TORKOL-4160 file (C-alpha; in steps of 0.2 Angstrom, whole numbers, padded with zeros to 4 digits, m for minus):
73
<pt num="1" X="m1178" Y="0293" Z="1255"/>
<pt num="2" X="m1172" Y="0280" Z="1241"/>
<pt num="3" X="m1191" Y="0282" Z="1235"/>
<pt num="4" X="m1189" Y="0298" Z="1230"/>
<pt num="5" X="m1171" Y="0292" Z="1219"/>
<pt num="6" X="m1184" Y="0279" Z="1211"/>
<pt num="7" X="m1196" Y="0291" Z="1207"/>
<pt num="8" X="m1181" Y="0300" Z="1197"/>
<pt num="9" X="m1175" Y="0290" Z="1190"/>
<pt num="10" X="m1195" Y="0284" Z="1184"/>
<pt num="11" X="m1199" Y="0300" Z="1180"/>
<pt num="12" X="m1183" Y="0301" Z="1167"/>
<pt num="13" X="m1187" Y="0289" Z="1158"/>
<pt num="14" X="m1207" Y="0291" Z="1154"/>
<pt num="15" X="m1197" Y="0308" Z="1150"/>
<pt num="16" X="m1188" Y="0299" Z="1138"/>
<pt num="17" X="m1201" Y="0286" Z="1133"/>
<pt num="18" X="m1216" Y="0301" Z="1126"/>
<pt num="19" X="m1197" Y="0313" Z="1118"/>
<pt num="20" X="m1198" Y="0298" Z="1108"/>
<pt num="21" X="m1217" Y="0293" Z="1104"/>
<pt num="22" X="m1222" Y="0311" Z="1103"/>
<pt num="23" X="m1221" Y="0309" Z="1085"/>
<pt num="24" X="m1224" Y="0291" Z="1081"/>
<pt num="25" X="m1243" Y="0296" Z="1090"/>
<pt num="26" X="m1246" Y="0312" Z="1080"/>
<pt num="27" X="m1236" Y="0314" Z="1064"/>
<pt num="28" X="m1252" Y="0307" Z="1055"/>
<pt num="29" X="m1267" Y="0316" Z="1063"/>
<pt num="30" X="m1256" Y="0332" Z="1060"/>
<pt num="31" X="m1251" Y="0329" Z="1040"/>
<pt num="32" X="m1267" Y="0318" Z="1036"/>
<pt num="33" X="m1283" Y="0325" Z="1045"/>
<pt num="34" X="m1277" Y="0341" Z="1051"/>
<pt num="35" X="m1271" Y="0346" Z="1034"/>
<pt num="36" X="m1251" Y="0352" Z="1044"/>
<pt num="37" X="m1237" Y="0350" Z="1031"/>
<pt num="38" X="m1221" Y="0342" Z="1039"/>
<pt num="39" X="m1213" Y="0356" Z="1043"/>
<pt num="40" X="m1228" Y="0364" Z="1052"/>
<pt num="41" X="m1230" Y="0346" Z="1060"/>
<pt num="42" X="m1212" Y="0345" Z="1066"/>
<pt num="43" X="m1212" Y="0364" Z="1071"/>
<pt num="44" X="m1225" Y="0360" Z="1082"/>
<pt num="45" X="m1218" Y="0343" Z="1091"/>
<pt num="46" X="m1201" Y="0356" Z="1093"/>
<pt num="47" X="m1210" Y="0365" Z="1107"/>
<pt num="48" X="m1220" Y="0346" Z="1111"/>
<pt num="49" X="m1202" Y="0340" Z="1115"/>
<pt num="50" X="m1197" Y="0356" Z="1124"/>
<pt num="51" X="m1215" Y="0359" Z="1138"/>
<pt num="52" X="m1211" Y="0337" Z="1139"/>
<pt num="53" X="m1191" Y="0342" Z="1144"/>
<pt num="54" X="m1194" Y="0358" Z="1153"/>
<pt num="55" X="m1192" Y="0355" Z="1173"/>
<pt num="56" X="m1204" Y="0371" Z="1178"/>
<pt num="57" X="m1219" Y="0359" Z="1173"/>
<pt num="58" X="m1222" Y="0344" Z="1181"/>
<pt num="59" X="m1235" Y="0334" Z="1168"/>
<pt num="60" X="m1240" Y="0316" Z="1171"/>
<pt num="61" X="m1250" Y="0301" Z="1160"/>
<pt num="62" X="m1262" Y="0292" Z="1165"/>
<pt num="63" X="m1260" Y="0270" Z="1153"/>
<pt num="64" X="m1272" Y="0261" Z="1153"/>
<pt num="65" X="m1270" Y="0245" Z="1150"/>
<pt num="66" X="m1282" Y="0232" Z="1141"/>
<pt num="67" X="m1277" Y="0212" Z="1142"/>
<pt num="68" X="m1288" Y="0197" Z="1137"/>
<pt num="69" X="m1287" Y="0177" Z="1136"/>
<pt num="70" X="m1291" Y="0167" Z="1125"/>
<pt num="71" X="m1307" Y="0158" Z="1129"/>
<pt num="72" X="m1305" Y="0140" Z="1137"/>
<pt num="73" X="m1309" Y="0125" Z="1125"/>
């Protein structure tokens, strides 16, 4: 049962992270590449926030971590 609580807490943190980062990851694409106005982009971001917070949807994300090391001398 403790694992279920931990996963729910993890989901809350992930939802918060996604809500905070949607504009940071998307504003340049929508305004510079797709030529949306700032207001139009904000309307789309508001819709995305609504979907992130919809408890009927079970969203998941995929992360890729890339790391490197300095070569030995």
